C-alpha positions in Angstrom: 2.1 31.6 -20.7 3.8 34.0 -17.8 7.1 33.4 -16.4 6.6 32.0 -12.9 6.1 33.5 -9.8 5.7 31.4 -7.4 7.5 27.6 -6.9 5.0 25.2 -5.1 6.9 22.4 -4.0 5.7 19.1 -2.3 8.1 17.7 0.2 8.5 13.7 0.3 9.2 12.2 -2.9 9.5 15.6 -3.9 11.8 18.4 -2.7 14.0 16.0 -0.3 15.5 12.7 -2.0 15.2 9.3 -0.7 17.4 9.6 2.3 16.0 12.6 3.6 17.8 15.4 2.2 17.7 18.5 -0.4 20.1 18.0 -3.1 23.1 20.8 -3.5 22.2 21.4 -7.0 18.2 21.6 -6.0 19.0 24.1 -3.0 21.1 26.5 -5.1 18.9 26.2 -8.3 16.0 27.2 -5.9 17.9 30.2 -4.5 18.8 31.2 -7.8 15.5 31.5 -9.1 14.5 33.4 -5.6 17.3 35.9 -5.7 17.4 36.4 -9.8 13.6 36.3 -10.6 12.0 37.3 -7.5 10.1 33.9 -7.1 8.3 33.1 -3.9 8.1 29.4 -2.5 5.5 27.6 -1.3 6.0 24.4 0.9 2.9 21.7 -0.1 3.0 19.0 2.2 1.3 16.5 4.3 3.8 17.1 7.2 2.5 19.7 10.0 3.9 23.1 10.4 6.9 22.2 13.0 8.6 19.7 10.2 8.1 22.1 7.5 9.6 24.8 9.3 12.5 22.7 9.6 12.8 21.9 5.6 12.3 26.1 5.3 15.5 26.1 7.4 17.2 23.5 5.6 16.5 25.0 2.3 17.4 28.5 3.4 14.9 30.8 1.8 11.7 31.6 3.2 8.2 30.0 2.1 4.2 30.4 2.6 3.0 26.9 4.2 0.4 24.4 2.9 0.3 21.5 5.2 -1.9 18.6 6.7 -2.5 18.4 2.8 -4.0 21.1 2.4 -5.8 21.6 5.8 -3.5 24.8 6.9 -2.8 27.7 4.5 -0.2 30.0 6.0 1.4 32.9 4.0 4.9 34.3 4.5 5.2 37.6 5.4 7.3 40.3 7.1 6.2 39.7 10.4 6.4 36.0 10.0 3.7 33.4 9.1 -0.3 34.6 9.1 -3.1 32.1 8.7 -5.1 32.1 5.9 -7.4 29.3 6.1 -7.9 25.9 8.6 -10.1 23.0 7.9 -9.8 20.5 10.4 -11.3 16.8 10.8 -14.7 16.9 12.5 -14.5 15.8 16.2 -16.9 13.4 15.7 -14.7 11.7 13.2 -11.8 11.8 15.2 -13.0 10.1 17.9 -14.2 7.0 15.1 -10.4 7.1 13.8 -9.4 6.9 17.2 -11.6 4.0 18.3 -11.4 2.4 14.7 -7.3 2.3 15.1 -7.5 0.7 19.1 -9.7 -2.2 18.0 -7.3 -2.9 15.2 -4.1 -2.2 17.3 -2.5 0.3 15.0 -0.2 3.1 16.4 -2.0 6.4 16.7 -0.9 9.7 15.4 -3.3 13.0 16.0 -1.9 16.2 15.0 -3.0 19.2 16.4 -2.3 22.3 15.1 1.4 22.7 16.6 1.6 19.5 18.2 2.2 15.5 17.2 0.4 13.2 20.0 0.6 9.4 20.0 -0.6 6.5 21.4 2.8 5.4 22.0 6.3 6.0 21.8 7.2 3.0 20.0 8.6 1.7 16.8 6.3 3.3 14.5 7.1 6.7 16.2 10.5 6.7 16.3 10.2 5.8 12.5 8.2 9.1 11.9 10.4 11.4 14.2 13.4 10.4 12.4 11.6 10.9 9.1 10.2 14.3 10.2 12.6 15.9 12.4 10.3 16.6 15.0 9.6 14.7 18.8 6.1 13.5 19.9 4.6 15.6 22.3 4.1 14.5 26.0 0.5 14.8 25.9 -1.4 11.5 25.4 -4.1 10.6 23.2 -7.0 10.9 25.5 -5.8 14.4 26.9 -6.2 15.9 23.5 -9.3 14.2 22.9 -10.7 15.3 26.2 -9.4 19.3 25.3 -11.4 19.3 22.4 -9.0 20.9 20.5 -8.7 20.9 16.6 -6.9 18.0 14.8 -6.0 18.4 11.2 -4.4 14.8 10.3 -5.0 11.2 12.1 -2.1 8.8 11.1 -2.4 5.3 11.6 0.9 3.2 11.2 1.3 -0.5 11.6 2.3 -4.3 10.0 0.2 -4.7 7.0 -2.3 -7.1 8.6 -3.2 -4.0 11.2 -3.3 -1.2 8.6 -6.0 -3.9 6.6 -8.1 -4.1 10.0 -8.2 -0.8 10.3 -8.6 0.4 6.6 -11.6 -1.7 7.2 -13.2 -0.2 9.8 -12.3 3.0 8.9 -14.1 2.6 5.5 -16.6 1.1 7.0 -17.4 4.1 9.0 -18.1 5.8 5.6 -16.8 9.0 7.0 -16.3 12.1 4.4 -12.6 12.5 4.6 -9.5 12.4 2.2 -7.7 9.0 3.2 -4.3 8.3 1.8 -3.3 4.4 2.3 0.0 2.2 2.1 0.7 -0.5 3.0 1.9 0.2 6.6 0.3 3.6 6.9 -2.8 5.8 6.5 -3.3 9.3 6.5 -6.6 10.7 7.2 -7.3 14.0 6.4 -10.6 16.6 6.5 -12.6 16.3 2.7 -11.9 20.3 2.3 -7.7 19.6 2.7 -7.2 19.6 -0.8 -4.0 21.2 -2.0 -5.1 22.3 -5.3 -7.8 24.3 -3.1 -5.3 25.3 -0.8 -2.7 26.8 -3.2 -5.7 28.7 -4.5 -6.7 30.0 -1.8 -3.3 31.2 -0.7 -3.2 33.1 -4.4 -5.7 34.8 -3.6 -4.6 36.1 -0.1 -0.8 36.7 -1.5 -1.7 37.9 -4.4 -0.6 35.2 -7.6 -2.7 33.4 -10.0 -2.4 29.4 -10.4 -1.5 29.9 -14.1 1.8 32.0 -12.4 2.5 28.7 -10.4 5.2 26.1 -11.5 4.5 23.0 -9.2 6.5 19.9 -8.5 4.9 16.5 -6.7 4.7 13.3 -7.0 1.8 11.5 -5.7 -2.0 11.4 -6.6 -2.9 14.0 -4.0 -0.5 16.4 -5.9 -2.3 15.8 -9.3 -4.9 17.8 -9.4 -2.3 20.8 -8.6 0.3 20.1 -11.3 -2.7 20.1 -13.6 -4.2 23.6 -13.0 -0.9 25.2 -12.6 0.9 27.4 -15.2 3.4 24.3 -15.2 3.0 21.3 -13.3 6.0 19.1 -13.1 5.2 15.2 -12.0 8.8 13.6 -10.6 10.2 11.0 -12.0 9.8 8.7 -9.3 6.3 8.9 -9.3 4.4 5.6 -10.1 4.3 5.6 -14.2 0.7 4.8 -14.2 -0.1 7.9 -12.1 -3.1 9.8 -14.2 -2.0 13.5 -14.5 -3.2 16.5 -17.3 -1.6 15.9 -20.8 0.3 19.4 -20.1 2.2 18.0 -16.9 6.0 17.4 -17.6 7.7 14.7 -16.2 11.2 15.6 -14.8 14.0 13.6 -13.1 13.5 11.4 -9.6 14.2 13.3 -7.0 17.6 11.4 -6.6 18.6 13.3 -9.3 17.7 16.6 -8.9 14.5 16.6 -10.9 13.6 20.0 -9.1 16.8 21.8 -9.9 17.0 20.6 -13.5 13.4 21.9 -14.4 13.7 25.3 -12.6 17.1 25.6 -15.0 14.6 24.8 -18.3 12.5 26.8 -17.2 14.5 29.9 -15.6 17.4 30.0 -18.3 21.2 31.2 -16.9 24.2 31.6 -18.1 26.1 30.0 -14.9 28.0 26.8 -15.5 25.7 23.8 -15.1 26.9 21.7 -12.4 24.8 19.1 -10.9 
């Protein structure tokens, strides 16, 4: 198996801890494999580019971006980020989801390319802003919809009964979309927004193969990417019943330097081990 040249990192639940921090040992190990082995970093996330750029800055090494769950793919070059592929949600489906959110009384967030537009800067918007270090746009949802701009992600938030109602309405629409649903949140992406597909597209543009990737993740949306990479690593905080390919390795949790210790294993060094 080739030595990994690419380190693909999911963000939430993987690169950052439960307190939304990048742990020091994990950061230092990422810096080491970049400096000593020439590894390149790819941040693979459901977040948008603005929030991902904040994580890249805190990480302290340049990275390519796979954002919106794979709907927007950008290669890091000497001149900045270069677009590789984009797969926005069809407009009719955005309108239908917005209507379902309003009927259910859910908080609605729409993600344009570099902008987050919300139905209200309420409790749910404040929570998301705190989690992602991005403040919502001053534009309204109606202004965005009237402008007919590409939308890459639709997010509905609310109390559990509200989200259950919104989920039922969304299912009734029978739209060909990728949906990640939780107790108080629904995230919707285009059907073509798949992390594995996006990583393969980035590889074709940047000149690397999937078997040269070590990929880290913690949820179902990461499973295919982990199974197809040269080394796939499932975080210890993932659900115990999450189904992944048999070759995928389980590491420690995101609160225990799960990335850092696995990089130390895959890229050995004589440096003191001081997590």
